[in-house]
C-alpha positions as CSV (number, residue, x, y, z in Angstrom):
1,M,-8.0,-12.1,-27.0
2,S,-10.1,-13.9,-24.4
3,F,-10.2,-12.1,-21.1
4,K,-12.0,-13.3,-18.0
5,A,-11.0,-10.7,-15.5
6,V,-10.1,-7.0,-15.2
7,L,-7.7,-5.8,-12.6
8,F,-7.9,-2.1,-11.7
9,D,-5.6,0.5,-10.1
10,V,-7.5,2.9,-7.8
11,D,-6.0,6.4,-7.6
12,G,-6.1,8.0,-11.1
13,T,-7.9,5.0,-12.6
14,L,-11.1,4.4,-10.7
15,L,-11.1,7.5,-8.5
16,N,-10.0,11.1,-8.9
17,S,-8.4,11.3,-5.4
18,L,-5.6,13.7,-6.1
19,E,-7.0,16.7,-4.2
20,D,-7.5,14.8,-1.0
21,L,-4.1,13.2,-1.2
22,A,-2.5,16.6,-1.9
23,D,-4.5,18.4,0.8
24,C,-3.7,15.8,3.5
25,T,0.0,15.7,2.6
26,N,0.2,19.5,2.6
27,V,-1.4,19.5,6.1
28,V,1.3,17.2,7.3
29,L,4.1,19.3,5.7
30,R,2.6,22.5,7.1
31,K,2.6,21.0,10.7
32,K,6.3,20.2,10.3
33,G,7.1,23.7,9.0
34,F,8.0,22.5,5.5
35,P,6.9,24.0,2.2
36,C,3.6,22.8,0.7
37,H,3.2,21.9,-3.0
38,E,0.7,22.9,-5.7
39,L,-1.7,20.3,-6.9
40,A,0.0,19.6,-10.2
41,K,3.2,18.3,-8.5
42,Y,1.2,15.6,-6.8
43,N,0.6,13.9,-10.2
44,Y,4.1,12.7,-9.8
45,F,4.3,12.3,-6.1
46,V,1.5,9.7,-5.9
47,G,1.3,6.2,-7.3
48,D,4.0,4.3,-5.4
49,G,2.6,4.1,-2.0
50,M,2.3,6.5,1.0
51,Y,5.9,6.1,2.0
52,N,7.1,7.3,-1.4
53,L,4.5,10.1,-1.5
54,L,5.8,11.6,1.7
55,R,9.4,11.0,0.7
56,R,8.9,12.9,-2.5
57,A,7.0,15.7,-0.8
58,L,9.6,16.4,1.9
59,P,12.4,18.8,1.3
60,A,15.5,17.1,-0.2
61,D,17.5,17.6,3.0
62,R,14.8,16.1,5.3
63,Q,14.2,12.8,3.5
64,D,15.7,10.7,6.3
65,E,14.0,7.5,7.4
66,D,12.8,8.9,10.8
67,M,11.2,11.9,9.3
68,I,9.5,9.9,6.5
69,K,8.1,7.5,9.1
70,Q,6.9,10.4,11.3
71,C,5.1,11.9,8.3
72,V,3.6,8.7,7.1
73,A,2.1,8.1,10.6
74,E,0.6,11.6,10.6
75,M,-0.6,11.2,7.0
76,K,-2.5,8.0,7.9
77,E,-4.2,9.9,10.7
78,E,-5.0,12.9,8.4
79,Y,-6.0,10.9,5.4
80,G,-8.2,8.6,7.6
81,Q,-10.3,11.6,8.4
82,H,-10.4,13.4,5.0
83,W,-9.9,10.8,2.2
84,G,-13.5,11.3,1.0
85,D,-13.7,15.1,1.1
86,K,-13.2,15.6,-2.6
87,T,-12.6,12.1,-4.0
88,K,-15.1,10.8,-6.6
89,P,-15.3,8.2,-9.3
90,Y,-14.2,9.3,-12.8
91,P,-17.1,9.8,-15.2
92,G,-18.0,6.6,-16.9
93,I,-16.4,4.3,-14.2
94,P,-19.7,3.3,-12.4
95,E,-21.3,2.5,-15.8
96,L,-18.2,0.5,-16.8
97,L,-18.2,-1.6,-13.6
98,A,-21.9,-2.3,-13.8
99,T,-21.5,-3.5,-17.4
100,L,-18.5,-5.7,-16.6
101,R,-20.3,-7.2,-13.7
102,Q,-23.4,-7.9,-15.8
103,K,-21.2,-9.6,-18.5
104,G,-19.7,-11.9,-15.9
105,Y,-16.1,-10.7,-15.7
106,K,-14.2,-11.2,-12.5
107,L,-13.2,-7.7,-11.1
108,A,-10.3,-7.0,-8.7
109,V,-8.4,-4.0,-7.4
110,L,-4.6,-3.7,-6.7
111,S,-3.4,-0.4,-5.2
112,N,-0.3,0.9,-3.5
113,K,-2.6,2.7,-1.1
114,P,-2.4,1.1,2.3
115,H,-4.6,-2.0,2.4
116,E,-7.0,-0.7,5.1
117,F,-7.6,2.5,3.2
118,T,-8.0,0.7,-0.1
119,Q,-10.7,-1.5,1.3
120,V,-12.6,1.3,3.0
121,V,-12.5,3.5,-0.1
122,I,-13.6,0.8,-2.5
123,E,-16.5,-0.2,-0.2
124,K,-17.6,3.4,0.0
125,Y,-17.7,4.1,-3.7
126,F,-18.2,0.6,-5.3
127,P,-20.0,-1.6,-2.7
128,G,-20.4,-5.2,-3.7
129,I,-18.7,-4.7,-7.1
130,F,-15.2,-6.3,-6.7
131,D,-14.4,-9.9,-6.1
132,L,-11.0,-9.1,-4.5
133,V,-9.5,-5.8,-3.2
134,Y,-5.8,-5.6,-2.3
135,G,-3.9,-2.5,-1.2
136,E,-0.3,-2.4,0.0
137,R,0.0,-5.3,2.5
138,Q,2.8,-6.2,4.9
139,G,5.1,-8.8,3.5
140,V,4.0,-8.2,-0.1
141,P,6.2,-5.8,-2.2
142,R,4.3,-2.9,-3.7
143,K,3.8,-2.4,-7.4
144,P,5.6,-2.5,-9.8
145,D,6.6,-5.8,-8.3
146,P,4.1,-8.3,-9.9
147,Q,3.5,-10.3,-6.7
148,G,0.2,-8.6,-5.7
149,A,-1.2,-9.1,-9.2
150,L,-0.1,-12.7,-9.3
151,D,-1.7,-13.3,-5.9
152,I,-5.0,-12.0,-7.2
153,A,-4.8,-14.3,-10.3
154,Q,-4.1,-17.3,-8.0
155,A,-6.9,-16.3,-5.6
156,L,-9.4,-16.0,-8.5
157,Q,-8.1,-19.3,-10.1
158,L,-7.3,-17.6,-13.4
159,A,-4.1,-17.4,-15.5
160,P,-2.4,-14.0,-15.6
161,E,-2.9,-13.8,-19.4
162,E,-6.7,-14.0,-18.8
163,F,-6.5,-10.5,-17.0
164,L,-6.7,-7.1,-18.6
165,Y,-4.9,-4.6,-16.3
166,L,-6.2,-1.0,-16.2
167,G,-4.0,1.7,-14.8
168,D,-2.7,5.3,-15.2
169,T,1.0,5.3,-14.4
170,N,4.2,3.7,-15.5
171,T,4.1,1.7,-12.2
172,D,0.9,0.1,-13.3
173,M,2.1,-0.8,-16.8
174,R,5.3,-2.3,-15.5
175,T,3.3,-4.3,-13.0
176,A,1.0,-5.6,-15.8
177,V,3.9,-6.5,-18.1
178,S,5.8,-8.3,-15.3
179,A,2.8,-10.3,-14.3
180,G,2.0,-11.3,-17.8
181,M,-1.3,-9.4,-18.0
182,Y,-2.6,-7.2,-20.8
183,A,-1.7,-3.6,-20.0
184,V,-4.2,-0.9,-20.8
185,G,-3.3,2.7,-20.0
186,V,-5.9,5.4,-19.1
187,L,-5.6,9.0,-20.2
188,W,-7.9,10.5,-17.6
189,G,-5.5,9.9,-14.7
190,F,-2.3,11.4,-13.3
191,R,0.3,10.8,-16.0
192,T,1.0,11.3,-19.7
193,A,0.4,9.1,-22.7
194,E,4.2,9.0,-23.4
195,E,5.0,7.7,-20.0
196,I,2.4,5.0,-20.1
197,L,3.3,3.8,-23.5
198,A,7.0,3.8,-22.7
199,A,6.3,1.5,-19.7
200,G,4.5,-1.1,-21.8
201,A,0.9,-0.2,-22.4
202,K,-0.6,-2.2,-25.3
203,V,-3.3,0.4,-25.8
204,L,-4.5,3.7,-24.4
205,I,-8.1,4.7,-23.8
206,E,-9.6,8.2,-23.2
207,H,-12.9,7.1,-21.6
208,P,-13.8,4.1,-19.4
209,L,-16.4,2.7,-21.7
210,E,-13.8,2.3,-24.5
211,L,-12.6,-0.7,-22.5
212,L,-15.6,-2.6,-23.5
213,K,-14.5,-2.5,-27.2
214,I,-11.1,-4.0,-26.3
215,L,-12.7,-6.8,-24.3
216,E,-15.0,-7.7,-27.2
217,K,-12.2,-8.1,-29.7
């Protein structure tokens, strides 16, 4: 295998952001008079964009389009103020990125987090590291549609098969497979090994620096 680039998911892969996402969503739910959720449930609420996060968190009988859109608007305001309260890089991620950068790999981000938040968050925690950072953008279908990943490959002038794709959910693995990239699942994120493997992961890693061994094969 000869890889020239690594494409990263954000939440659950680069950053442990679950508490901030859960706290902000619960604030929105509380303001609407709806039940809040314990942190563990957010492992399965997140991963498919803010719209789906709020849809999943809302009571089953209140998941109408108008209510979801209201909650998304309020979530953007709340998250805009509190996205960095508890969020932090996973242990080993800064070292991994520094090593990859030193070795000359192209590095990119593809998230279902809204584009503006993705850019702000990455600049905060990993300034100057990534060649390209894409969140959910208008007119581009969110993951697991491969379009965002293919846009990144084209922008970096590389073939999809030259990318190793690192993510923590079935959404990420499905994206990688559909885009023709090498899917690597991480076990420090939000989902289980069984889910990630079933969605097409070629290999699983338990610590970020294990990725270096795969790249060297």
